[in-house]
N, C-alpha and C positions, 0 to 999 in steps of 0.2 A: 503495500501501500505505499504510497506516494505522501510523504508528508516534507514540513520545511524546515529546513534549518536556520533552526532563529540568529545566530551568532550568521551567517553569512545574506539569509534573508534569500536563500534559494531553495527550491523543492530537491528533496532527497527522493531518491526511489530504494528504497532496502532491498527489495527485489535482487537488486541487479548482480550482488555480492555471491548472492545465493546460485543467479545465471551462472555466473562463471564460474561458479563451485561444480557447479553438477554439470556445464560443457568438459572441464579439467576431466572432472570424472571418467566419464563416459572416454574422453581421448584415453585416459589415464589405464582405462577397460578392454576399452578395443584394441590398445596398443600391447600390454601381459597377452593378451590369447593369442597372436602372433609370438611368441617368443620361443615359446617351447617349439624347441631344435630337437630333430628323428635323427637317427644315425644313419640315413641315406643322405643325409646335408653334408655328411663329415668323408663320405666315401665314392664322389661323385668321378675321380679323376685316379684314386690308388689303386694302384696293380698289388694282383695277389702273387708271393712267392710262393710258390710249392715246390715237395722234396719227397723222392720215391724213399718207405720205409729201410728200404736193401738197398741204399747210397750209407757211406760210410762217416764217420762223425770229422771226419780231414772233411769231406766235400761240404759237410754242413758249414763247419766254422767258415771255409774260402768263397761260399757261397751267403753266408748272411755278414763278410768281413763286404765282400766284393757290394752288396745292393744295401751295406750300413744301416742293415734291419737289423733288431733283436730278435726277434722271433719267425718261424718257419712254419708255416700247415704240412703235415704228414697227408698225400695223399697219390695215388697214384694212376689221375686220371684229370686231377684240379680240379674237381668239383666232388667228389665223395673223400672225406673225413676221415684218416684213419687216427691222428692224432695232434698233437702242436708241439714243436721244440723248441726253450729262448736260450737265449747266454746265461739266464742263472739254472739250467738243467745241465747245460756243462759244466759251470764254478761247480758245482753241490757235486756233478762225478769228479771233477779233481781229484777232491777231497779222499776221492776211493785208488784212481788212476791221474796221472797222465800221460796215458799211452792208449792213445785215441784208436791208434792205429787198425786191427782187429776188435771194435766196435764197431756197431748199425748205426743208425734213427733210429731202428726201434727199440734196440735195448736202454736209449736216452728219451725217447719221447711221454709225454703225458697222453696218455690215454683215453681218459672219460677229459674229453673240453669241451667247457663253457661258452657256448653260441649267442649269439641276439641276429633278430631283425632288421632289416633297413625302417619298418616304424617303429621301435624302440626308441624312444625315449633318452637322449645323451644321458639324462639327472637318473634313468632306471639301471642305465651300462655304469655308468659313476658308482652305484651301489655297489653293483652285483661285482665290480672288477672291485672295487673295497673291500668289502667281506670276502669274497675269495680267494685276494690276495695274488691275484694275478694281473700280469700289464699287458698284455696283447685275446682280443678275443675272434673270434670269424666270427661275420656275415655269411647268412644262409638265406638261403628263399623259403618258400612256403612247404615245399619239397624238400626241404635239407640239405641241397647244394648250398657249395660256396658262393660267394657274389664275392667278398670283399675280405678285409681284416679292419681293426682299429686299434689301435695304441693308446692306455692310459692318456698320452701325451695329446691327443688329436681332442678325448673326449676334455681334458681340463681347459685345453684350448677352447674350444668349442662352448662349457661349462663357462667359463670368465667371458667369454662375447656373449652368451645369451643374459649373465646377471649386468654387463654394460649394459646389455639395451634396457631392461628392467630396471634401472637408475634413472635410465636418460627419462623414461616413461614416466618414474614418478616424480626427475626435476620439473618436467614438462607437466606435469598436473600439478606442480606446487607455484610456478611460477604463471601459468597463467590461469 
């Protein structure tokens, strides 16, 4: 309802601040709905490196080094996952032996592989990786076939972007 500001002799519209608040809230709500990031947004250009379970650990180490990656999915055909092997697996085995010449990837790999789907949220994948204490997660399609892989670095980077977008939306809400 309009009233007069007695000091300035002007009409004051008391609804105006609330209209701005409602406008800002609508803008904030709309922007936060778009903030939820999916795994599909992380893996658009990511190539998956695989290795056969019968290959030697020496070949695995070279593959990791040449591609500057921390884990390789174990697969015979590039789509069916048999396991995953990471730098951590190699380091843990060093405690037992430093001679990898006779070891195959199958002796080193993790067989119970945690996977995610491209429509999973980044937050849920990050939670699974944190809870399971693993740093690489293969991405599979609805048939369980390998399509990509995400690392904890990919997930954390995306999550930071998601938080920054939410911060920006909140700032916009407060300042508008």
